A tleap script that builds the chain and sets N, CA, C and O, in Angstrom:
source leaprc.protein.ff14SB
mol = sequence {
  NMET SER GLU SER ARG SER LEU GLU ILE GLY
  GLU ILE THR TRP THR ASP LEU THR VAL GLU
  ASN ALA GLU LYS ILE ARG ASP PHE TYR ARG
  GLU VAL ILE GLY TRP ASN SER THR GLU LEU
  GLU MET GLY GLY TYR SER ASP PHE LEU MET
  ASN THR PRO SER THR GLY LYS THR VAL ALA
  GLY ILE CYS HIE ALA ARG GLY VAL ASN ALA
  ASP LEU PRO PRO GLN TRP LEU ILE TYR ILE
  THR VAL GLU SER LEU PRO LYS SER ILE ALA
  ARG CYS VAL GLU ARG GLY GLY GLU ILE VAL
  VAL ALA PRO LYS SER MET GLY ASN GLU GLY
  ARG TYR CYS VAL ILE LYS ASP PRO ALA GLY
  ALA VAL ALA ALA LEU PHE GLU ALA THR LYS
  GLU SER ARG THR CARG
}
set mol.1.N position { -2.692 -15.093 -39.566 }
set mol.1.CA position { -3.404 -16.339 -39.683 }
set mol.1.C position { -2.506 -17.447 -40.206 }
set mol.1.O position { -2.999 -18.387 -40.829 }
set mol.2.N position { -1.244 -17.367 -39.980 }
set mol.2.CA position { -0.329 -18.328 -40.590 }
set mol.2.C position { 0.027 -19.496 -39.675 }
set mol.2.O position { 0.849 -20.333 -40.047 }
set mol.3.N position { -0.563 -19.570 -38.504 }
set mol.3.CA position { -0.262 -20.653 -37.579 }
set mol.3.C position { -0.777 -21.988 -38.112 }
set mol.3.O position { -1.863 -22.040 -38.689 }
set mol.4.N position { -0.017 -23.068 -37.929 }
set mol.4.CA position { -0.396 -24.384 -38.453 }
set mol.4.C position { -1.518 -25.003 -37.626 }
set mol.4.O position { -1.356 -25.268 -36.435 }
set mol.5.N position { -2.658 -25.228 -38.278 }
set mol.5.CA position { -3.775 -25.929 -37.679 }
set mol.5.C position { -4.900 -26.000 -38.677 }
set mol.5.O position { -4.864 -25.347 -39.720 }
set mol.6.N position { -5.892 -26.789 -38.358 }
set mol.6.CA position { -7.042 -26.958 -39.226 }
set mol.6.C position { -8.070 -25.876 -38.899 }
set mol.6.O position { -8.320 -25.597 -37.726 }
set mol.7.N position { -8.661 -25.270 -39.914 }
set mol.7.CA position { -9.679 -24.243 -39.708 }
set mol.7.C position { -11.056 -24.884 -39.747 }
set mol.7.O position { -11.364 -25.665 -40.647 }
set mol.8.N position { -11.872 -24.551 -38.774 }
set mol.8.CA position { -13.218 -25.110 -38.691 }
set mol.8.C position { -14.237 -24.052 -39.094 }
set mol.8.O position { -14.147 -22.903 -38.661 }
set mol.9.N position { -15.198 -24.433 -39.916 }
set mol.9.CA position { -16.259 -23.520 -40.333 }
set mol.9.C position { -16.998 -23.037 -39.084 }
set mol.9.O position { -17.363 -23.838 -38.223 }
set mol.10.N position { -17.213 -21.733 -38.991 }
set mol.10.CA position { -17.896 -21.145 -37.848 }
set mol.10.C position { -16.979 -20.701 -36.728 }
set mol.10.O position { -17.423 -20.048 -35.783 }
set mol.11.N position { -15.711 -21.045 -36.820 }
set mol.11.CA position { -14.736 -20.706 -35.783 }
set mol.11.C position { -14.246 -19.270 -35.952 }
set mol.11.O position { -14.037 -18.808 -37.074 }
set mol.12.N position { -14.066 -18.568 -34.839 }
set mol.12.CA position { -13.385 -17.277 -34.873 }
set mol.12.C position { -11.909 -17.598 -35.000 }
set mol.12.O position { -11.287 -18.107 -34.068 }
set mol.13.N position { -11.353 -17.290 -36.174 }
set mol.13.CA position { -9.999 -17.749 -36.483 }
set mol.13.C position { -8.945 -16.661 -36.358 }
set mol.13.O position { -7.751 -16.956 -36.402 }
set mol.14.N position { -9.358 -15.416 -36.205 }
set mol.14.CA position { -8.368 -14.353 -36.101 }
set mol.14.C position { -9.025 -13.117 -35.521 }
set mol.14.O position { -10.240 -12.947 -35.631 }
set mol.15.N position { -8.238 -12.259 -34.910 }
set mol.15.CA position { -8.692 -10.977 -34.393 }
set mol.15.C position { -7.615 -9.953 -34.700 }
set mol.15.O position { -6.431 -10.192 -34.461 }
set mol.16.N position { -8.033 -8.810 -35.232 }
set mol.16.CA position { -7.047 -7.746 -35.382 }
set mol.16.C position { -7.686 -6.382 -35.196 }
set mol.16.O position { -8.907 -6.235 -35.162 }
set mol.17.N position { -6.827 -5.408 -35.079 }
set mol.17.CA position { -7.219 -4.030 -34.847 }
set mol.17.C position { -6.531 -3.191 -35.904 }
set mol.17.O position { -5.310 -3.251 -36.043 }
set mol.18.N position { -7.296 -2.411 -36.651 }
set mol.18.CA position { -6.742 -1.549 -37.686 }
set mol.18.C position { -6.920 -0.097 -37.251 }
set mol.18.O position { -8.035 0.349 -36.981 }
set mol.19.N position { -5.809 0.633 -37.187 }
set mol.19.CA position { -5.814 1.998 -36.666 }
set mol.19.C position { -4.852 2.877 -37.463 }
set mol.19.O position { -3.999 2.372 -38.193 }
set mol.20.N position { -4.995 4.175 -37.319 }
set mol.20.CA position { -4.124 5.129 -38.003 }
set mol.20.C position { -2.667 5.001 -37.544 }
set mol.20.O position { -1.764 4.970 -38.380 }
set mol.21.N position { -2.427 4.925 -36.244 }
set mol.21.CA position { -1.063 4.891 -35.721 }
set mol.21.C position { -0.803 3.543 -35.054 }
set mol.21.O position { -0.874 3.417 -33.831 }
set mol.22.N position { -0.503 2.547 -35.868 }
set mol.22.CA position { -0.338 1.183 -35.357 }
set mol.22.C position { 0.826 1.061 -34.373 }
set mol.22.O position { 0.750 0.274 -33.429 }
set mol.23.N position { 1.895 1.822 -34.576 }
set mol.23.CA position { 3.031 1.745 -33.646 }
set mol.23.C position { 2.620 2.168 -32.240 }
set mol.23.O position { 2.961 1.502 -31.262 }
set mol.24.N position { 1.889 3.274 -32.141 }
set mol.24.CA position { 1.447 3.776 -30.837 }
set mol.24.C position { 0.538 2.758 -30.150 }
set mol.24.O position { 0.687 2.499 -28.955 }
set mol.25.N position { -0.394 2.185 -30.891 }
set mol.25.CA position { -1.336 1.233 -30.309 }
set mol.25.C position { -0.631 -0.080 -29.976 }
set mol.25.O position { -0.937 -0.704 -28.960 }
set mol.26.N position { 0.323 -0.513 -30.832 }
set mol.26.CA position { 1.142 -1.700 -30.513 }
set mol.26.C position { 1.829 -1.496 -29.169 }
set mol.26.O position { 1.809 -2.382 -28.315 }
set mol.27.N position { 2.436 -0.326 -28.986 }
set mol.27.CA position { 3.145 -0.035 -27.741 }
set mol.27.C position { 2.192 0.016 -26.555 }
set mol.27.O position { 2.544 -0.426 -25.461 }
set mol.28.N position { 0.990 0.550 -26.757 }
set mol.28.CA position { -0.027 0.575 -25.710 }
set mol.28.C position { -0.307 -0.839 -25.219 }
set mol.28.O position { -0.279 -1.090 -24.015 }
set mol.29.N position { -0.578 -1.770 -26.137 }
set mol.29.CA position { -0.900 -3.144 -25.743 }
set mol.29.C position { 0.315 -3.897 -25.205 }
set mol.29.O position { 0.159 -4.804 -24.387 }
set mol.30.N position { 1.503 -3.543 -25.641 }
set mol.30.CA position { 2.717 -4.119 -25.034 }
set mol.30.C position { 2.760 -3.795 -23.545 }
set mol.30.O position { 3.033 -4.662 -22.714 }
set mol.31.N position { 2.486 -2.527 -23.221 }
set mol.31.CA position { 2.543 -2.083 -21.829 }
set mol.31.C position { 1.362 -2.581 -21.003 }
set mol.31.O position { 1.544 -2.998 -19.859 }
set mol.32.N position { 0.173 -2.546 -21.556 }
set mol.32.CA position { -1.039 -2.906 -20.812 }
set mol.32.C position { -1.164 -4.410 -20.623 }
set mol.32.O position { -1.529 -4.865 -19.539 }
set mol.33.N position { -0.867 -5.194 -21.664 }
set mol.33.CA position { -1.071 -6.645 -21.621 }
set mol.33.C position { 0.222 -7.424 -21.442 }
set mol.33.O position { 0.241 -8.488 -20.823 }
set mol.34.N position { 1.305 -6.881 -21.992 }
set mol.34.CA position { 2.569 -7.604 -21.945 }
set mol.34.C position { 2.902 -8.321 -23.238 }
set mol.34.O position { 3.889 -9.054 -23.303 }
set mol.35.N position { 2.081 -8.118 -24.286 }
set mol.35.CA position { 2.359 -8.747 -25.566 }
set mol.35.C position { 3.709 -8.301 -26.117 }
set mol.35.O position { 4.139 -7.167 -25.903 }
set mol.36.N position { 4.364 -9.202 -26.822 }
set mol.36.CA position { 5.516 -8.878 -27.650 }
set mol.36.C position { 4.984 -8.749 -29.065 }
set mol.36.O position { 3.830 -9.088 -29.327 }
set mol.37.N position { 5.807 -8.267 -29.975 }
set mol.37.CA position { 5.329 -8.164 -31.353 }
set mol.37.C position { 6.427 -8.535 -32.335 }
set mol.37.O position { 7.619 -8.426 -32.047 }
set mol.38.N position { 5.988 -8.974 -33.498 }
set mol.38.CA position { 6.882 -9.183 -34.629 }
set mol.38.C position { 6.271 -8.436 -35.804 }
set mol.38.O position { 5.052 -8.306 -35.912 }
set mol.39.N position { 7.135 -7.951 -36.676 }
set mol.39.CA position { 6.663 -7.192 -37.822 }
set mol.39.C position { 6.213 -8.110 -38.948 }
set mol.39.O position { 6.778 -9.183 -39.165 }
set mol.40.N position { 5.197 -7.670 -39.649 }
set mol.40.CA position { 4.676 -8.373 -40.818 }
set mol.40.C position { 4.738 -7.400 -41.984 }
set mol.40.O position { 3.981 -6.430 -42.031 }
set mol.41.N position { 5.643 -7.658 -42.927 }
set mol.41.CA position { 5.860 -6.772 -44.068 }
set mol.41.C position { 4.600 -6.695 -44.926 }
set mol.41.O position { 4.027 -7.715 -45.307 }
set mol.42.N position { 4.184 -5.470 -45.218 }
set mol.42.CA position { 2.965 -5.256 -45.987 }
set mol.42.C position { 3.237 -4.548 -47.319 }
set mol.42.O position { 2.299 -4.107 -47.983 }
set mol.43.N position { 4.491 -4.437 -47.712 }
set mol.43.CA position { 4.826 -3.758 -48.962 }
set mol.43.C position { 5.016 -2.268 -48.745 }
set mol.43.O position { 4.171 -1.466 -49.143 }
set mol.44.N position { 6.101 -1.901 -48.126 }
set mol.44.CA position { 6.393 -0.493 -47.862 }
set mol.44.C position { 6.165 -0.069 -46.424 }
set mol.44.O position { 6.573 1.024 -46.031 }
set mol.45.N position { 5.533 -0.896 -45.648 }
set mol.45.CA position { 5.340 -0.650 -44.218 }
set mol.45.C position { 5.104 -1.990 -43.546 }
set mol.45.O position { 4.912 -3.006 -44.215 }
set mol.46.N position { 5.119 -1.989 -42.222 }
set mol.46.CA position { 4.901 -3.233 -41.478 }
set mol.46.C position { 3.714 -3.105 -40.544 }
set mol.46.O position { 3.543 -2.089 -39.870 }
set mol.47.N position { 2.888 -4.158 -40.511 }
set mol.47.CA position { 1.883 -4.315 -39.468 }
set mol.47.C position { 2.509 -5.189 -38.395 }
set mol.47.O position { 3.671 -5.577 -38.518 }
set mol.48.N position { 1.763 -5.506 -37.347 }
set mol.48.CA position { 2.354 -6.195 -36.214 }
set mol.48.C position { 1.545 -7.420 -35.790 }
set mol.48.O position { 0.326 -7.352 -35.635 }
set mol.49.N position { 2.237 -8.526 -35.608 }
set mol.49.CA position { 1.654 -9.721 -35.021 }
set mol.49.C position { 1.938 -9.643 -33.531 }
set mol.49.O position { 3.086 -9.476 -33.118 }
set mol.50.N position { 0.895 -9.766 -32.729 }
set mol.50.CA position { 1.040 -9.639 -31.282 }
set mol.50.C position { 1.125 -11.036 -30.678 }
set mol.50.O position { 0.313 -11.912 -30.974 }
set mol.51.N position { 2.133 -11.220 -29.821 }
set mol.51.CA position { 2.483 -12.545 -29.315 }
set mol.51.C position { 2.471 -12.573 -27.786 }
set mol.51.O position { 2.793 -11.583 -27.129 }
set mol.52.N position { 2.091 -13.728 -27.237 }
set mol.52.CA position { 2.103 -13.873 -25.781 }
set mol.52.C position { 3.536 -13.819 -25.272 }
set mol.52.O position { 4.453 -14.268 -25.960 }
set mol.53.N position { 3.740 -13.273 -24.071 }
set mol.53.CA position { 5.105 -13.132 -23.562 }
set mol.53.C position { 5.761 -14.461 -23.188 }
set mol.53.O position { 6.981 -14.588 -23.290 }
set mol.54.N position { 4.986 -15.445 -22.761 }
set mol.54.CA position { 5.613 -16.685 -22.288 }
set mol.54.C position { 5.944 -17.662 -23.409 }
set mol.54.O position { 7.016 -18.268 -23.397 }
set mol.55.N position { 5.045 -17.827 -24.378 }
set mol.55.CA position { 5.287 -18.822 -25.429 }
set mol.55.C position { 5.586 -18.207 -26.789 }
set mol.55.O position { 6.095 -18.888 -27.679 }
set mol.56.N position { 5.274 -16.927 -26.957 }
set mol.56.CA position { 5.464 -16.295 -28.253 }
set mol.56.C position { 4.368 -16.617 -29.248 }
set mol.56.O position { 4.485 -16.277 -30.425 }
set mol.57.N position { 3.296 -17.272 -28.794 }
set mol.57.CA position { 2.176 -17.621 -29.670 }
set mol.57.C position { 1.522 -16.342 -30.195 }
set mol.57.O position { 1.228 -15.429 -29.423 }
set mol.58.N position { 1.297 -16.277 -31.506 }
set mol.58.CA position { 0.631 -15.136 -32.102 }
set mol.58.C position { -0.864 -15.224 -31.809 }
set mol.58.O position { -1.508 -16.231 -32.103 }
set mol.59.N position { -1.408 -14.148 -31.220 }
set mol.59.CA position { -2.808 -14.165 -30.802 }
set mol.59.C position { -3.668 -13.083 -31.455 }
set mol.59.O position { -4.896 -13.147 -31.386 }
set mol.60.N position { -3.040 -12.094 -32.085 }
set mol.60.CA position { -3.809 -11.006 -32.700 }
set mol.60.C position { -2.893 -10.204 -33.617 }
set mol.60.O position { -1.681 -10.414 -33.660 }
set mol.61.N position { -3.501 -9.292 -34.339 }
set mol.61.CA position { -2.736 -8.387 -35.182 }
set mol.61.C position { -3.115 -6.952 -34.906 }
set mol.61.O position { -4.258 -6.657 -34.558 }
set mol.62.N position { -2.147 -6.053 -35.062 }
set mol.62.CA position { -2.415 -4.621 -35.016 }
set mol.62.C position { -1.906 -4.066 -36.335 }
set mol.62.O position { -0.729 -4.194 -36.673 }
set mol.63.N position { -2.823 -3.445 -37.075 }
set mol.63.CA position { -2.560 -3.071 -38.463 }
set mol.63.C position { -2.732 -1.578 -38.694 }
set mol.63.O position { -3.521 -0.912 -38.024 }
set mol.64.N position { -1.978 -1.072 -39.654 }
set mol.64.CA position { -2.144 0.305 -40.104 }
set mol.64.C position { -3.387 0.400 -40.984 }
set mol.64.O position { -3.702 -0.533 -41.723 }
set mol.65.N position { -4.080 1.510 -40.904 }
set mol.65.CA position { -5.238 1.758 -41.765 }
set mol.65.C position { -4.731 2.245 -43.124 }
set mol.65.O position { -4.936 3.397 -43.506 }
set mol.66.N position { -4.066 1.338 -43.843 }
set mol.66.CA position { -3.495 1.634 -45.165 }
set mol.66.C position { -3.765 0.458 -46.093 }
set mol.66.O position { -4.173 -0.618 -45.656 }
set mol.67.N position { -3.532 0.683 -47.376 }
set mol.67.CA position { -3.645 -0.400 -48.348 }
set mol.67.C position { -4.988 -1.108 -48.251 }
set mol.67.O position { -6.036 -0.464 -48.215 }
set mol.68.N position { -4.953 -2.449 -48.206 }
set mol.68.CA position { -6.200 -3.221 -48.149 }
set mol.68.C position { -6.968 -2.975 -46.856 }
set mol.68.O position { -8.156 -3.288 -46.780 }
set mol.69.N position { -6.314 -2.422 -45.837 }
set mol.69.CA position { -6.973 -2.154 -44.558 }
set mol.69.C position { -7.529 -0.737 -44.441 }
set mol.69.O position { -8.079 -0.385 -43.397 }
set mol.70.N position { -7.402 0.075 -45.471 }
set mol.70.CA position { -7.776 1.490 -45.380 }
set mol.70.C position { -9.232 1.707 -44.984 }
set mol.70.O position { -9.537 2.685 -44.301 }
set mol.71.N position { -10.128 0.831 -45.390 }
set mol.71.CA position { -11.552 1.030 -45.128 }
set mol.71.C position { -12.075 0.292 -43.897 }
set mol.71.O position { -13.274 0.327 -43.622 }
set mol.72.N position { -11.197 -0.370 -43.158 }
set mol.72.CA position { -11.655 -1.125 -41.997 }
set mol.72.C position { -11.924 -0.192 -40.824 }
set mol.72.O position { -11.208 0.793 -40.640 }
set mol.73.N position { -12.943 -0.492 -40.032 }
set mol.73.CA position { -13.252 0.354 -38.876 }
set mol.73.C position { -12.189 0.196 -37.787 }
set mol.73.O position { -11.599 -0.876 -37.657 }
set mol.74.N position { -11.933 1.259 -36.995 }
set mol.74.CA position { -10.933 1.202 -35.937 }
set mol.74.C position { -11.469 0.534 -34.674 }
set mol.74.O position { -11.751 1.199 -33.677 }
set mol.75.N position { -11.601 -0.771 -34.731 }
set mol.75.CA position { -12.076 -1.548 -33.581 }
set mol.75.C position { -11.527 -2.962 -33.711 }
set mol.75.O position { -11.097 -3.371 -34.789 }
set mol.76.N position { -11.544 -3.705 -32.612 }
set mol.76.CA position { -11.131 -5.100 -32.685 }
set mol.76.C position { -12.113 -5.817 -33.593 }
set mol.76.O position { -13.324 -5.761 -33.380 }
set mol.77.N position { -11.591 -6.482 -34.595 }
set mol.77.CA position { -12.405 -7.141 -35.601 }
set mol.77.C position { -12.138 -8.637 -35.564 }
set mol.77.O position { -10.995 -9.076 -35.688 }
set mol.78.N position { -13.209 -9.421 -35.392 }
set mol.78.CA position { -13.055 -10.875 -35.436 }
set mol.78.C position { -13.249 -11.359 -36.862 }
set mol.78.O position { -14.020 -10.781 -37.628 }
set mol.79.N position { -12.543 -12.424 -37.208 }
set mol.79.CA position { -12.669 -13.071 -38.515 }
set mol.79.C position { -13.266 -14.453 -38.273 }
set mol.79.O position { -12.695 -15.263 -37.543 }
set mol.80.N position { -14.414 -14.719 -38.888 }
set mol.80.CA position { -15.120 -15.979 -38.709 }
set mol.80.C position { -15.004 -16.771 -40.009 }
set mol.80.O position { -15.334 -16.265 -41.082 }
set mol.81.N position { -14.536 -18.012 -39.910 }
set mol.81.CA position { -14.371 -18.848 -41.095 }
set mol.81.C position { -15.722 -19.329 -41.597 }
set mol.81.O position { -16.546 -19.833 -40.833 }
set mol.82.N position { -15.933 -19.162 -42.901 }
set mol.82.CA position { -17.149 -19.631 -43.564 }
set mol.82.C position { -16.757 -20.584 -44.687 }
set mol.82.O position { -15.628 -20.560 -45.178 }
set mol.83.N position { -17.703 -21.416 -45.081 }
set mol.83.CA position { -17.434 -22.373 -46.150 }
set mol.83.C position { -17.365 -21.683 -47.504 }
set mol.83.O position { -16.487 -21.978 -48.315 }
set mol.84.N position { -18.297 -20.763 -47.747 }
set mol.84.CA position { -18.373 -20.075 -49.034 }
set mol.84.C position { -18.642 -18.599 -48.797 }
set mol.84.O position { -19.720 -18.229 -48.331 }
set mol.85.N position { -17.679 -17.762 -49.112 }
set mol.85.CA position { -17.848 -16.326 -48.917 }
set mol.85.C position { -19.019 -15.778 -49.734 }
set mol.85.O position { -19.824 -15.027 -49.183 }
set mol.86.N position { -19.157 -16.115 -51.024 }
set mol.86.CA position { -20.306 -15.601 -51.783 }
set mol.86.C position { -21.661 -16.008 -51.177 }
set mol.86.O position { -22.577 -15.188 -51.114 }
set mol.87.N position { -21.789 -17.250 -50.738 }
set mol.87.CA position { -23.052 -17.695 -50.131 }
set mol.87.C position { -23.326 -16.955 -48.825 }
set mol.87.O position { -24.459 -16.550 -48.567 }
set mol.88.N position { -22.296 -16.779 -48.004 }
set mol.88.CA position { -22.479 -16.077 -46.730 }
set mol.88.C position { -22.820 -14.609 -46.953 }
set mol.88.O position { -23.623 -14.045 -46.210 }
set mol.89.N position { -22.226 -13.985 -47.961 }
set mol.89.CA position { -22.546 -12.589 -48.283 }
set mol.89.C position { -24.010 -12.485 -48.698 }
set mol.89.O position { -24.727 -11.600 -48.230 }
set mol.90.N position { -24.453 -13.372 -49.564 }
set mol.90.CA position { -25.850 -13.356 -50.015 }
set mol.90.C position { -26.797 -13.530 -48.829 }
set mol.90.O position { -27.797 -12.819 -48.724 }
set mol.91.N position { -26.491 -14.461 -47.947 }
set mol.91.CA position { -27.354 -14.686 -46.771 }
set mol.91.C position { -27.349 -13.481 -45.839 }
set mol.91.O position { -28.377 -13.140 -45.255 }
set mol.92.N position { -26.194 -12.838 -45.702 }
set mol.92.CA position { -26.086 -11.640 -44.869 }
set mol.92.C position { -27.062 -10.577 -45.356 }
set mol.92.O position { -27.842 -10.033 -44.574 }
set mol.93.N position { -27.013 -10.288 -46.641 }
set mol.93.CA position { -27.866 -9.254 -47.219 }
set mol.93.C position { -29.339 -9.655 -47.138 }
set mol.93.O position { -30.191 -8.829 -46.810 }
set mol.94.N position { -29.643 -10.928 -47.439 }
set mol.94.CA position { -31.025 -11.422 -47.355 }
set mol.94.C position { -31.597 -11.274 -45.953 }
set mol.94.O position { -32.796 -11.048 -45.793 }
set mol.95.N position { -30.749 -11.400 -44.935 }
set mol.95.CA position { -31.186 -11.361 -43.533 }
set mol.95.C position { -31.125 -9.970 -42.917 }
set mol.95.O position { -31.299 -9.822 -41.707 }
set mol.96.N position { -30.878 -8.939 -43.742 }
set mol.96.CA position { -30.898 -7.565 -43.233 }
set mol.96.C position { -29.544 -7.002 -42.855 }
set mol.96.O position { -29.463 -5.901 -42.311 }
set mol.97.N position { -28.485 -7.735 -43.133 }
set mol.97.CA position { -27.144 -7.218 -42.884 }
set mol.97.C position { -26.653 -6.425 -44.075 }
set mol.97.O position { -27.353 -6.295 -45.079 }
set mol.98.N position { -25.454 -5.899 -43.962 }
set mol.98.CA position { -24.876 -5.168 -45.085 }
set mol.98.C position { -23.382 -5.438 -45.194 }
set mol.98.O position { -22.736 -5.850 -44.230 }
set mol.99.N position { -22.857 -5.202 -46.364 }
set mol.99.CA position { -21.427 -5.378 -46.604 }
set mol.99.C position { -20.756 -4.036 -46.352 }
set mol.99.O position { -21.087 -3.041 -46.995 }
set mol.100.N position { -19.813 -4.009 -45.416 }
set mol.100.CA position { -19.092 -2.791 -45.068 }
set mol.100.C position { -17.835 -2.668 -45.927 }
set mol.100.O position { -17.525 -1.589 -46.431 }
set mol.101.N position { -17.124 -3.765 -46.089 }
set mol.101.CA position { -15.936 -3.823 -46.939 }
set mol.101.C position { -16.134 -5.001 -47.891 }
set mol.101.O position { -16.322 -6.136 -47.454 }
set mol.102.N position { -16.093 -4.727 -49.177 }
set mol.102.CA position { -16.292 -5.762 -50.206 }
set mol.102.C position { -15.205 -6.827 -50.105 }
set mol.102.O position { -14.145 -6.582 -49.528 }
set mol.103.N position { -15.461 -8.003 -50.662 }
set mol.103.CA position { -14.472 -9.083 -50.602 }
set mol.103.C position { -13.103 -8.651 -51.115 }
set mol.103.O position { -12.975 -7.977 -52.137 }
set mol.104.N position { -12.085 -9.068 -50.363 }
set mol.104.CA position { -10.694 -8.763 -50.703 }
set mol.104.C position { -9.849 -10.009 -50.506 }
set mol.104.O position { -10.180 -10.899 -49.722 }
set mol.105.N position { -8.762 -10.043 -51.234 }
set mol.105.CA position { -7.823 -11.161 -51.113 }
set mol.105.C position { -6.971 -11.005 -49.866 }
set mol.105.O position { -6.620 -9.893 -49.470 }
set mol.106.N position { -6.646 -12.119 -49.261 }
set mol.106.CA position { -5.707 -12.168 -48.151 }
set mol.106.C position { -4.513 -13.010 -48.613 }
set mol.106.O position { -4.017 -13.864 -47.878 }
set mol.107.N position { -4.068 -12.755 -49.828 }
set mol.107.CA position { -2.936 -13.482 -50.398 }
set mol.107.C position { -3.243 -14.956 -50.548 }
set mol.107.O position { -4.324 -15.326 -51.007 }
set mol.108.N position { -2.299 -15.801 -50.164 }
set mol.108.CA position { -2.460 -17.252 -50.264 }
set mol.108.C position { -3.372 -17.836 -49.199 }
set mol.108.O position { -3.713 -19.018 -49.252 }
set mol.109.N position { -3.772 -17.014 -48.228 }
set mol.109.CA position { -4.597 -17.499 -47.118 }
set mol.109.C position { -6.062 -17.668 -47.515 }
set mol.109.O position { -6.706 -18.638 -47.114 }
set mol.110.N position { -6.593 -16.727 -48.305 }
set mol.110.CA position { -7.996 -16.793 -48.690 }
set mol.110.C position { -8.552 -15.426 -49.010 }
set mol.110.O position { -7.824 -14.528 -49.432 }
set mol.111.N position { -9.866 -15.272 -48.804 }
set mol.111.CA position { -10.555 -14.011 -49.057 }
set mol.111.C position { -11.419 -13.669 -47.848 }
set mol.111.O position { -11.825 -14.546 -47.085 }
set mol.112.N position { -11.693 -12.364 -47.689 }
set mol.112.CA position { -12.535 -11.927 -46.586 }
set mol.112.C position { -13.373 -10.735 -47.007 }
set mol.112.O position { -13.092 -10.092 -48.018 }
set mol.113.N position { -14.391 -10.449 -46.235 }
set mol.113.CA position { -15.156 -9.211 -46.353 }
set mol.113.C position { -15.578 -8.832 -44.936 }
set mol.113.O position { -15.497 -9.649 -44.019 }
set mol.114.N position { -16.025 -7.603 -44.764 }
set mol.114.CA position { -16.519 -7.151 -43.465 }
set mol.114.C position { -18.004 -6.878 -43.612 }
set mol.114.O position { -18.436 -6.182 -44.531 }
set mol.115.N position { -18.781 -7.438 -42.689 }
set mol.115.CA position { -20.234 -7.260 -42.705 }
set mol.115.C position { -20.692 -6.512 -41.453 }
set mol.115.O position { -19.978 -6.431 -40.454 }
set mol.116.N position { -21.895 -5.973 -41.541 }
set mol.116.CA position { -22.563 -5.386 -40.373 }
set mol.116.C position { -23.870 -6.140 -40.215 }
set mol.116.O position { -24.649 -6.247 -41.163 }
set mol.117.N position { -24.113 -6.663 -39.019 }
set mol.117.CA position { -25.354 -7.394 -38.791 }
set mol.117.C position { -26.502 -6.409 -38.549 }
set mol.117.O position { -26.256 -5.209 -38.426 }
set mol.118.N position { -27.760 -6.891 -38.476 }
set mol.118.CA position { -28.894 -5.979 -38.293 }
set mol.118.C position { -28.830 -5.150 -37.003 }
set mol.118.O position { -29.489 -4.114 -36.914 }
set mol.119.N position { -28.056 -5.582 -36.009 }
set mol.119.CA position { -27.916 -4.806 -34.773 }
set mol.119.C position { -26.827 -3.742 -34.881 }
set mol.119.O position { -26.700 -2.893 -33.998 }
set mol.120.N position { -26.032 -3.782 -35.972 }
set mol.120.CA position { -24.974 -2.794 -36.168 }
set mol.120.C position { -23.575 -3.275 -35.828 }
set mol.120.O position { -22.607 -2.537 -36.008 }
set mol.121.N position { -23.453 -4.518 -35.333 }
set mol.121.CA position { -22.125 -5.062 -35.012 }
set mol.121.C position { -21.424 -5.505 -36.293 }
set mol.121.O position { -22.066 -5.993 -37.223 }
set mol.122.N position { -20.105 -5.333 -36.335 }
set mol.122.CA position { -19.344 -5.739 -37.514 }
set mol.122.C position { -18.481 -6.958 -37.203 }
set mol.122.O position { -18.059 -7.179 -36.067 }
set mol.123.N position { -18.237 -7.735 -38.246 }
set mol.123.CA position { -17.348 -8.902 -38.171 }
set mol.123.C position { -16.840 -9.152 -39.586 }
set mol.123.O position { -17.455 -8.728 -40.564 }
set mol.124.N position { -15.722 -9.840 -39.678 }
set mol.124.CA position { -15.200 -10.235 -40.982 }
set mol.124.C position { -15.558 -11.694 -41.224 }
set mol.124.O position { -15.493 -12.521 -40.315 }
set mol.125.N position { -15.936 -11.999 -42.459 }
set mol.125.CA position { -16.154 -13.377 -42.880 }
set mol.125.C position { -14.920 -13.778 -43.673 }
set mol.125.O position { -14.461 -13.026 -44.532 }
set mol.126.N position { -14.383 -14.956 -43.392 }
set mol.126.CA position { -13.139 -15.399 -44.015 }
set mol.126.C position { -13.336 -16.769 -44.648 }
set mol.126.O position { -13.766 -17.712 -43.983 }
set mol.127.N position { -13.017 -16.875 -45.948 }
set mol.127.CA position { -13.019 -18.161 -46.637 }
set mol.127.C position { -11.578 -18.510 -46.963 }
set mol.127.O position { -10.930 -17.843 -47.769 }
set mol.128.N position { -11.090 -19.556 -46.333 }
set mol.128.CA position { -9.714 -19.994 -46.545 }
set mol.128.C position { -9.572 -20.679 -47.892 }
set mol.128.O position { -10.519 -21.288 -48.390 }
set mol.129.N position { -8.388 -20.580 -48.481 }
set mol.129.CA position { -8.108 -21.373 -49.676 }
set mol.129.C position { -8.024 -22.830 -49.245 }
set mol.129.O position { -7.808 -23.119 -48.068 }
set mol.130.N position { -8.193 -23.739 -50.183 }
set mol.130.CA position { -8.094 -25.162 -49.856 }
set mol.130.C position { -6.735 -25.478 -49.249 }
set mol.130.O position { -6.638 -26.290 -48.328 }
set mol.131.N position { -5.690 -24.844 -49.757 }
set mol.131.CA position { -4.335 -25.104 -49.272 }
set mol.131.C position { -4.140 -24.634 -47.834 }
set mol.131.O position { -3.430 -25.276 -47.060 }
set mol.132.N position { -4.768 -23.513 -47.476 }
set mol.132.CA position { -4.540 -22.969 -46.123 }
set mol.132.C position { -5.471 -23.556 -45.069 }
set mol.132.O position { -5.266 -23.315 -43.880 }
set mol.133.N position { -6.489 -24.320 -45.467 }
set mol.133.CA position { -7.443 -24.873 -44.498 }
set mol.133.C position { -6.807 -25.878 -43.541 }
set mol.133.O position { -7.252 -25.993 -42.399 }
set mol.134.N position { -5.801 -26.594 -43.966 }
set mol.134.CA position { -5.258 -27.665 -43.113 }
set mol.134.C position { -3.764 -27.533 -42.866 }
set mol.134.O position { -3.088 -28.528 -42.606 }
set mol.135.N position { -3.251 -26.331 -42.944 }
set mol.135.CA position { -1.819 -26.156 -42.645 }
set mol.135.C position { -1.562 -26.236 -41.185 }
set mol.135.O position { -0.417 -26.112 -40.752 }
savepdb mol mol.pdb
quit
């Protein structure tokens, strides 16, 4: 999520996939889609930023199911920007949803949590720090 641009509330701002064997899945998508990748140091291991072949634009992430990602489900996960993570969490629960992964820090970028809606679909809610909202 480090690309320079303004984040809009309600926008799907990121997509990633968290799996046990990120290298194997990275290679799968390299072959199937043509994505290139760059490593993202995670403190003892690297996750992968997936980039378009023509421009190198980062479009998704493929992550190891380790560290802060250990509890994430193995599926493509969208991150939706919200104005207030605590308010959105409260509304989620009030409306019959549930919290799958409690709020966690995303370093200087902000905080996120993973929710499940009443139909069973999961998504991440992301609240950017003031500094990262307009980079």
